[in-house]
C-alpha positions in Angstrom: 0.0 0.1 0.0 3.2 2.2 0.5 3.8 1.9 -3.0 0.2 3.0 -4.0 0.3 6.3 -2.4 3.9 7.3 -3.1 3.2 6.8 -6.6 0.0 8.2 -6.7 1.0 11.2 -4.9 4.1 11.7 -7.2 1.6 11.3 -10.4 -1.0 13.5 -8.4 1.8 16.2 -8.2 2.9 16.1 -11.3 -0.6 16.0 -12.7 -1.9 19.0 -10.9 2.2 21.2 -11.2 1.4 21.2 -14.9 -1.9 21.5 -15.5 -1.5 24.9 -13.2 1.5 25.9 -15.3 -0.1 25.2 -18.6 -3.4 27.3 -17.2 -0.9 30.2 -16.3 0.8 29.8 -19.9 -2.5 29.6 -22.2 -4.1 33.0 -19.8 -0.8 34.7 -20.5 -0.8 33.7 -23.9 -4.4 35.4 -24.0 -3.7 38.3 -22.4 -0.5 39.0 -24.4 -2.5 38.6 -27.5 -2.7 41.5 -29.9 -5.7 43.1 -29.7 -6.8 43.0 -33.3 -6.4 39.3 -33.0 -8.9 36.5 -34.3 -11.8 36.0 -31.6 -11.4 32.5 -32.6 -8.1 32.6 -31.1 -9.7 32.9 -27.9 -12.0 30.0 -28.2 -8.8 27.7 -29.0 -7.0 28.9 -26.1 -9.9 28.2 -23.6 -10.6 24.7 -25.4 -6.8 24.1 -24.8 -7.8 25.1 -20.8 -10.4 22.8 -21.2 -7.4 20.1 -21.2 -5.4 20.9 -18.8 -8.5 21.3 -16.8 -9.1 17.9 -17.5 -5.5 17.2 -16.5 -6.2 19.0 -13.2 -9.0 16.3 -12.8 -7.0 13.0 -13.1 -4.1 14.7 -10.7 -7.0 15.3 -7.7 -8.4 11.7 -8.8 -4.8 10.4 -8.0 -4.4 12.4 -4.8 -7.5 10.9 -3.7 -6.4 7.3 -4.3 -3.3 8.0 -3.0 -4.4 9.6 0.2 -7.5 6.6 0.8 -7.3 4.7 3.7 -8.2 1.2 3.4 -11.6 0.0 4.4 -13.5 -3.3 3.3 -11.9 -4.5 0.5 -15.2 -4.1 -1.7 -15.7 -0.7 -1.2 -12.0 0.1 -1.8 -12.5 -2.0 -5.4 -15.4 0.7 -6.3 -13.6 3.2 -5.4 -10.6 2.8 -7.8 -12.7 1.7 -10.3 -13.9 4.9 -10.3 -10.7 6.5 -10.2 -9.7 3.8 -13.0 -12.3 5.5 -15.3 -11.9 9.2 -14.0 -8.2 9.2 -15.1 -9.0 7.4 -18.3 -12.3 9.9 -19.1 -10.1 12.7 -18.2 -7.2 11.5 -20.3 -10.1 11.1 -23.5 -11.4 14.8 -22.9 -8.1 16.3 -22.5 -7.3 14.6 -25.8 -10.3 15.9 -27.3 -10.2 19.5 -26.1 -6.9 19.7 -27.3 -7.6 18.3 -30.5 -10.3 21.0 -31.0 -7.9 23.3 -29.8 -5.3 22.6 -32.7 -8.0 22.6 -35.5 -9.5 26.3 -34.0 -6.1 27.6 -33.9 -4.7 26.0 -37.3 -8.0 27.8 -39.3 -7.2 31.3 -38.1 -3.2 30.6 -37.9 -3.2 32.2 -41.5 -4.0 35.2 -40.2 -8.0 35.6 -41.1 -8.1 38.0 -38.2 -7.1 41.3 -38.6 -3.3 40.2 -37.2 -1.9 36.9 -38.0 -0.7 35.1 -35.2 3.0 35.1 -34.3 4.7 31.9 -34.9 6.3 32.0 -31.5 2.5 32.3 -30.2 1.7 28.8 -32.3 4.0 26.9 -31.2 3.6 27.8 -27.5 0.6 27.0 -27.6 1.0 23.6 -29.7 3.5 22.8 -26.9 1.2 23.0 -24.0 -1.3 21.2 -25.6 1.0 18.5 -26.8 2.2 18.4 -22.5 -1.1 18.3 -21.7 -2.5 15.4 -23.2 0.8 13.2 -22.5 0.9 14.2 -18.9 -3.1 13.1 -18.8 -2.2 9.9 -20.8 0.9 9.4 -18.1 -1.1 9.7 -15.4 -4.3 7.7 -16.9 -2.1 4.8 -18.0 0.1 4.3 -14.4 -3.1 5.0 -12.5 -5.0 2.3 -14.4 -2.2 -0.3 -13.5 -1.1 0.7 -9.9 -5.3 0.7 -9.2 -6.2 -3.1 -8.5 -8.9 -4.2 -10.7 -12.8 -4.6 -9.2 
């Protein structure tokens, strides 16, 4: 059980930290964008933020799994099955939200607004999406292998 606690807390710490950092980066990109940037760029940032929120929820679920005190084994199995489903669902949520964010940002990347997006902005935005999906995938895989099946 100590292994479960330490690994779950490590994964939870990584997930929550990365999610908060990505949200801060996306917020700063939205604030620093030129005034006449296409409005759909902000919508794309919101979609990328949705992926980061999914990662945050997966991290919170891992944190709960790591801090669970063992009780009746049938109750533990039900709880761990719920956490296993949560981390998988949040990985898929991050994947879909970030894929939609990529599509929206790419649709306006050629400057369909009055100001074209800078390449640094695009790289930072897409890197945030990749990091979010990768961390959500790692969280899902590690927690699904670590937690007992119901």
